N, C-alpha and C positions, 0 to 999 in steps of 0.2 A: 929619476925621470918623473916629471910632473904628471899627475893623473888628469885625464880629459875632464873638461868642465862638466859634461853631462854626468860623469861618474861621481864627481864631487857633489853635484846637485842631488843625485839619487840618494846619497848618504845623509843629506841635510834633513833634519826632522821637518815634517809638514808645517808645523806651527812656525818654525824659524823661517821657512821659505815664504810663508804667507806674510809674515811681518816684513821680510825683506822686500816682497813685491809691493806691499803697502807703501813703503818708503819711496819706491820707484814711481808709483802712481802719484804720490804727493808731489814729487819733483816734476812729473809731467804736467800736472794740473797747474803748478806754479809757473812753469814755462809758458803754458797756454794762456794763463791770465796775463802775464807780462806782454806776450805777443799781441793779445787782444787789446790790451791797453794802448800799445803802439799803433795798432790799426785804427782804433777809434780816434787817436790824436791826428793821424794822417787824414782820415775822412773829414774831421772837423776843419782842418786847415784847407783841404782841397775845396770843400763846399764853401767855406768863407771866402776863399780867394777866387772862386769861380774856375776851378781847375778843369782841364779838359776831361771828357768822359773816359779817356784811356787811363789816366791816373786813378780815377775813381774805381774803374773796373779792376785794376791791379790791386787796389786796397781791398775791394770786396772779395777777390780771389784769395788773398792772404787771410781774410776773415773766415772764409770757408775752410781753409786748411787748418786754421786754429780750431774751428768747430769740429772737424774730423778728429783732431788730436784729443779734444775734450771727450768726444764720444768713445774713442779708444780707451781713454783713461777710465771712463765710466764702466765700460765692459770689463776692463781688468779689475776694477774695484768690485764688481759683482762676483767675479771669479774668486777674488781674495776673500770676500765675505762668505762665499760658499765653503771655501776651504776652512776658514775659521769656524764656521758653524759645524762642519763635520768633525773638526778636531775637538771642539768643545763637547760635542755629543759623544765622541769616543772616550774622552776623559771622564765624562759623567757616567758612562756605562762601566768604565773600569773602576771608578770609585764605588759604584753600586755593587759590583761584583766583590770588591774588597770588603765593603761593609757586610755583605751577605756572608762572606767567608769568615769574617770576625764574629758575626752573630752565631754562625753555625759552630765555630770553635768554642765560643763561650757557652753555648747550650750544651755541647758535648762535655766540656769540663764540668759544668754544673751537674749534668746527669751522672757523670762518673763519680763526682763528689757525693751526690745524693745516694748513689748505689753503695759507695764505700761506707757512708754513714749508716745506712740501713743494715749493712752486713755486720757492723760493729756496735750497734746500739739497740736497745730495747724499744719496740714500737710503741708501747703504752706510756712508759715513763721518760723515754729519751736518755736513760742512763746507759753507761757502757754495759754491754752484755758479758757473758762469761768469757768469751774469746778475748775481748779487749781488756777486761779486768785481769785475766791471766797474763797477758803481755805486760801490763803495767806492774804486776806482781813480780814477774821475772826481772824486769828492769830495776825495780826497787831492791830486790835481793842482791843483784850485782853490785849496786851502790852500797848496800848495807855491808856486804862482805868486804868491799874495798875499804870502807871507812870505819869498820867495826861498830856499825849502828845496830840498834834493836828496832824491830818493827812488830806489829801485831796484825793478824788477819782475824776478822770477826765475821761469823756466819749468823745472819738474822733470819728468824722465821716468825711471821705474824701469828698471834694467837686470836682465834675467833674470826678469822677472815672468811672461812667457808660459810659460817652462819650469816655473815653480812651479804655474801653473794646469794645465798638461798633465800634470804628474807627480802632484800631490797633490789636484787637483780645485778647483772654484771656491769651495767653502766655505773652504778654507785660503787661497785667493787673496783672498777678501773680508776675512779676518782680517789678512792682510798689509797690505791697503789701510788698514784701521782702525788697525793698529799704526803705520803710517807717518804717518797723520794725527795720532795721539797724540804721536809723537815730534817732528813738526813743531811742534805746539803747545807742547811743552816747550822747544824750542830757540829759537824766535823771541822777540823782545822784546815787552813788554806792549802797545805801541801798534801793532805790526805785524799783518798779516792773512794768512791762508792760505785756499786754496780748492782744490777739485778740478775740473779741467776735464773729466774723463771718462777711462775706461780706466785707464791707470797714470800719468796726467799730473796734476801738482799745480802750484799757483801760490803765490807768496809776494810780498807787498807790504811792503817795508821802508821806513819813513818817517824823515824828518829825519836823513839821513846826513851825517856830518861830512865824509867824503870817500869815494872809490871803495874805499879799503882796508877800510872798515867793511862794505861789501857782500861783499867777498871773504872777510873773516873769518867773517861769518855763513854764507855758502855752504859754507865749509870745515867749520864745525860741523855743518851739516845733512848733508853727505856722510858725515862720520864717524859721526854718530848713527844714520843710516839703515843704514849698513853693519854695525852690530852684529847678531849672530845673533838670530833670533826663534824662540821655542819655543812650539808649539801642541799640547798633548796628546801630548807625546813626539816630535812632528815638529819638527825644527830646519831652518830655512831662512835664507838670507841673500840680500839684494838690494843692488845698488848704485844709484846715481842719477847722472844727467847733468843739469847745471844750466846754463841760459843766463841771463846777467845783462844787463839794459838799464838805463841810468841816465838819469833826468830831471834837468836839461834837455839833457844833452850828446848823447844818442843820438836822442831824439825828444821831442815835446812833447804829442802826442795819445795817448789811451789805446790805440787800436787799433794805432798805430805802435809804441808801447813793447812791446806784447804780441808784435807781429810780430818786432821786433828780438830780444826774449828767446827767441822760438821758433827763429829762425835760429841764434842762439848756442848754444842747447841741442842742435840737430842737429849743429853743428860739434863740440861737446864729445862727443857720443855717437859720432860717426864717428871722432874722434881719440882716444877713450877718455881724455879729459882731465879728467873729473870735473866741473869747472865752467869756463865760458868767459865772459869779458866781451866784450860786443858793442861795437864801436867804429865810430861813424859817420864816413865819409870825405867824403861829399858832401851833408851837410845832411839836410833832411827827406825822408821816404819818400813823401810825398804826391805822387800823380800819376805814379808810376813803375811800370812793370810788373815790373821787377827792382830790389829795393832797392839803392840806390847806397851801400853801406857794406860793411865787412868785419869779420869777427871778429878778435879780438886774436891776436897771434902766440903760439906756444907759451910764450914767456917771460912772457906776461901771463896764462897759464892756470894753473889749480891742478892 
């Protein structure tokens, strides 16, 4: 059963209906133009031949009918233009709402990303914080266990940083931390990671070591690079660093245990002014002990 014409028209989009009406108006105008041309020809002939007033009147009446048709077409064209204007306005409003929605979504995504970045990165240096560094360490240990790789965790503490803060203020202190972060980034290898634990403490994760010597070489480079003078607006400062090194799988196999071993080795290096110290496990895992059953390396194994 065919649907009524009115029902079909109601389902036709306004823009399509307006365009269809425009075509009808064009046809009506074309018809009126043709009829008006005929009327003009008749009037010319009648006037030239001295036709009776009756024929002239009929021609004028036909001309008036054509004029009515043209006026109707003009009114219909006004209605079409109004419909088109409303449709364009609706489309513009819809596009504006879509753009607003896209902007709001992008702003929300950016805010969420910024919030996530703040939660996982240090505010002063921009380095991964302890949380993100621990996540990377866990992932690295999974890969190391799967592929029988060796890796090193280094715990760094700056020497003389408190004196810089006390002498030159925290602004210079923050710039020292930022410079140390930049120098660490320049010194480590591409696959390695660095982080800031807080205060003047930093962390380094060195992956896929060929042997313990590779970790010692990297630690030496870090010590030398950080010890170079830093100049900030005419203020020259120098800091040293004490580094504790723990190796997987020799010293520990769990993330927290490796960090603890590196921390112990760092304090030994700091107390002995050794620069960097390699942690050596003597009784296996640290798990379940109140005092780690291991010892730092002898001075011969230190840097």
